[in-house]
C-alpha positions as CSV (number, residue, x, y, z in Angstrom):
1,M,0.0,0.0,0.0
2,T,1.6,3.3,-1.1
3,A,-0.8,6.0,-2.0
4,R,-3.4,7.4,0.4
5,K,-7.0,6.4,-0.4
6,D,-10.1,8.3,0.8
7,I,-13.6,7.0,0.3
8,N,-16.7,8.8,1.5
9,I,-20.2,7.4,1.3
10,R,-23.5,8.7,2.6
11,F,-26.6,6.4,2.5
12,N,-30.1,6.0,3.9
13,T,-30.5,3.8,6.9
14,S,-31.3,0.2,5.9
15,A,-29.9,-3.2,6.6
16,E,-29.6,-3.7,2.8
17,M,-27.6,-0.5,2.2
18,S,-25.4,-1.3,5.2
19,R,-24.6,-4.7,3.8
20,A,-23.8,-3.3,0.4
21,V,-21.4,-0.7,1.9
22,F,-19.9,-3.5,4.0
23,E,-19.3,-5.6,0.9
24,L,-17.8,-2.6,-0.9
25,I,-15.3,-2.0,2.0
26,N,-14.6,-5.7,2.1
27,K,-13.6,-5.6,-1.6
28,I,-11.5,-2.5,-1.1
29,L,-9.7,-4.2,1.8
30,F,-9.3,-7.4,-0.3
31,N,-7.2,-5.4,-2.8
32,E,-5.0,-3.8,-0.1
33,I,-1.5,-5.3,0.4
34,I,-1.8,-5.9,4.1
35,D,-1.7,-8.9,6.4
36,E,-4.7,-11.2,6.1
37,D,-5.3,-11.2,9.9
38,I,-5.4,-7.4,9.9
39,K,-8.0,-7.5,7.1
40,R,-10.2,-10.0,8.8
41,K,-10.2,-8.2,12.1
42,F,-10.7,-4.8,10.6
43,I,-13.7,-5.9,8.5
44,L,-15.2,-7.5,11.6
45,A,-14.9,-4.1,13.4
46,I,-16.4,-2.3,10.4
47,G,-19.4,-4.6,10.2
48,E,-20.1,-4.1,13.9
49,A,-19.8,-0.3,13.6
50,L,-22.2,-0.3,10.6
51,D,-24.7,-2.5,12.4
52,N,-24.6,-0.3,15.5
53,A,-25.3,2.8,13.3
54,V,-28.3,1.1,11.7
55,I,-29.7,-0.6,14.8
56,H,-28.8,1.5,17.8
57,G,-28.0,4.9,16.2
58,N,-30.7,5.5,13.6
59,K,-33.0,2.8,14.8
60,F,-33.7,1.5,11.3
61,S,-35.2,4.9,10.3
62,P,-35.0,5.2,6.5
63,D,-35.2,9.0,6.7
64,K,-31.9,9.2,8.6
65,F,-28.5,8.9,7.0
66,I,-25.2,7.1,7.8
67,E,-21.9,8.6,6.6
68,I,-18.7,6.7,6.4
69,E,-15.2,7.6,5.6
70,Y,-12.5,5.1,4.8
71,V,-8.9,6.3,4.7
72,S,-5.8,4.2,4.1
73,D,-2.1,5.0,3.7
74,S,1.2,3.2,4.3
75,S,1.0,3.5,8.1
76,K,-2.7,2.9,9.0
77,I,-6.3,2.3,7.9
78,S,-9.2,4.1,9.5
79,F,-12.9,3.9,9.2
80,T,-15.3,6.5,10.5
81,V,-19.1,5.9,10.9
82,S,-21.5,8.7,11.7
83,D,-25.2,8.3,12.3
84,E,-28.0,10.7,13.1
85,G,-28.9,9.1,16.4
86,E,-28.8,10.7,19.9
87,G,-25.5,9.0,20.8
88,F,-24.8,7.0,23.9
89,D,-22.7,7.0,27.0
90,Y,-19.5,5.8,25.3
91,P,-17.1,6.8,28.1
92,R,-18.8,4.3,30.4
93,H,-18.4,1.5,27.9
94,L,-14.7,2.5,27.1
95,E,-13.7,2.3,30.8
96,I,-14.6,-1.3,31.0
97,P,-11.4,-3.4,30.6
98,L,-11.5,-5.7,27.6
99,M,-10.7,-8.7,29.8
100,E,-14.1,-8.3,31.4
101,F,-15.6,-9.4,28.1
102,E,-13.9,-12.8,28.1
103,A,-16.3,-15.7,28.4
104,P,-15.7,-16.6,32.1
105,K,-16.1,-13.0,33.2
106,L,-19.2,-12.0,31.3
107,I,-21.6,-12.7,34.2
108,E,-19.3,-10.9,36.7
109,K,-19.1,-8.0,34.3
110,T,-22.9,-7.8,34.1
111,V,-23.2,-7.7,37.8
112,K,-20.3,-5.2,38.3
113,Y,-21.2,-2.7,35.5
114,G,-24.9,-3.3,35.5
115,S,-25.3,-3.8,31.7
116,P,-25.1,-6.9,29.6
117,G,-24.5,-4.7,26.6
118,G,-21.2,-3.5,25.0
119,L,-20.1,-6.7,23.4
120,G,-20.1,-5.1,19.9
121,L,-18.0,-2.2,21.1
122,A,-15.7,-4.7,22.9
123,L,-15.3,-6.5,19.6
124,I,-14.4,-3.3,17.8
125,R,-11.9,-2.4,20.4
126,K,-10.3,-5.9,20.2
127,C,-10.0,-5.8,16.4
128,S,-8.4,-2.3,16.2
129,N,-5.6,-0.3,17.8
130,K,-7.6,2.8,18.6
131,V,-11.2,3.7,18.9
132,V,-12.3,7.4,19.0
133,F,-15.8,8.7,19.7
134,A,-17.0,12.2,19.0
135,P,-19.7,13.6,21.4
136,P,-22.5,12.8,21.8
137,G,-21.5,9.2,20.7
138,N,-22.9,9.0,17.2
139,K,-19.5,9.1,15.4
140,I,-16.8,6.4,15.8
141,T,-13.4,6.2,14.2
142,I,-11.7,2.8,14.2
143,I,-7.9,2.8,13.5
144,K,-5.6,0.0,12.7
145,Y,-1.9,0.7,12.5
146,L,0.0,-1.3,9.8
147,S,3.5,-1.0,11.1
């Protein structure tokens, strides 16, 4: 991978459009010259972020939009998803250590933090190097460093 690539897409909220965008990003990543494990993990994180925007952010509302930005260069790939939802208390979810999401600890995590949710965000965090939210929590940037 040598040249910087920027792709921006805006689409109406629907599971079908989300899947089409996911497939497009998958094809773009397929053509990148990066480690296969990095590709698999990053596409998993992208799929989760898109699903969260459709389901939790825009709540399947077809009159709301989702915007994505994919950027790659020789040092990293990043994917930003923005929805028109109200956002959520992302700092609370980010403070939970990832080890709390490991199978033996899930019940303890639920008791300790009071919510069975957050598995998708934990997956995104495990499959990337950096996750950045913009207030109020309806815009996420997922970053994977390549070197």
